[in-house]
C-alpha positions as CSV (number, residue, x, y, z in Angstrom):
1,M,-4.4,98.0,-233.7
2,A,-7.6,99.9,-232.9
3,K,-11.0,98.2,-232.5
4,A,-13.4,98.6,-235.4
5,Q,-16.4,98.8,-233.1
6,T,-16.8,100.4,-229.7
7,F,-19.1,99.4,-226.9
8,G,-21.3,102.4,-227.6
9,D,-21.8,101.2,-231.2
10,K,-22.9,97.8,-230.0
11,S,-25.5,99.2,-227.6
12,K,-27.2,101.3,-230.3
13,K,-28.0,98.3,-232.4
14,V,-30.7,97.0,-230.1
15,K,-33.8,99.3,-229.9
16,D,-36.5,98.1,-227.5
17,T,-39.7,100.1,-227.5
18,T,-41.1,98.5,-224.4
19,L,-40.9,100.2,-221.0
20,N,-40.1,98.5,-217.7
21,V,-42.5,99.6,-215.0
22,K,-42.4,98.7,-211.3
23,V,-45.9,97.9,-210.1
24,I,-46.6,97.9,-206.3
25,K,-49.9,96.4,-205.1
26,G,-51.1,96.6,-201.5
27,Y,-53.4,94.1,-199.9
28,R,-54.7,93.1,-196.5
29,S,-53.4,89.9,-194.9
30,E,-55.5,87.5,-192.9
31,K,-54.2,89.3,-189.7
32,G,-55.4,92.7,-191.0
33,T,-52.0,94.1,-191.7
34,I,-51.2,95.7,-195.1
35,K,-48.6,93.8,-197.3
36,F,-47.2,94.8,-200.6
37,V,-46.3,92.9,-203.8
38,T,-43.8,94.4,-206.2
39,R,-43.2,93.3,-209.7
40,F,-41.3,94.7,-212.7
41,V,-43.6,94.5,-215.8
42,R,-42.9,95.4,-219.4
43,V,-45.5,97.5,-221.2
44,N,-45.6,98.9,-224.7
45,D,-47.2,102.2,-223.8
46,V,-47.6,104.2,-220.6
47,S,-51.4,104.1,-221.0
48,Q,-51.4,100.4,-220.3
49,V,-50.2,100.8,-216.7
50,D,-53.7,101.1,-215.4
51,K,-54.6,97.8,-217.0
52,I,-51.9,95.7,-215.3
53,D,-53.1,93.0,-213.0
54,I,-50.7,91.3,-210.6
55,S,-51.8,88.9,-208.0
56,K,-50.0,87.8,-204.8
């Protein structure tokens, strides 16, 4: 007997309007070297990327 619903049908039900953005922030350590912090952040619009504030 065939399935009534395929995997493709299940994935179309959930629509998420947010975007996942990888934010990389560079900072100087106490020794003077440059270190980076990376985070994945969800935003509603691409214009909000400039307003993201991540701290170490």
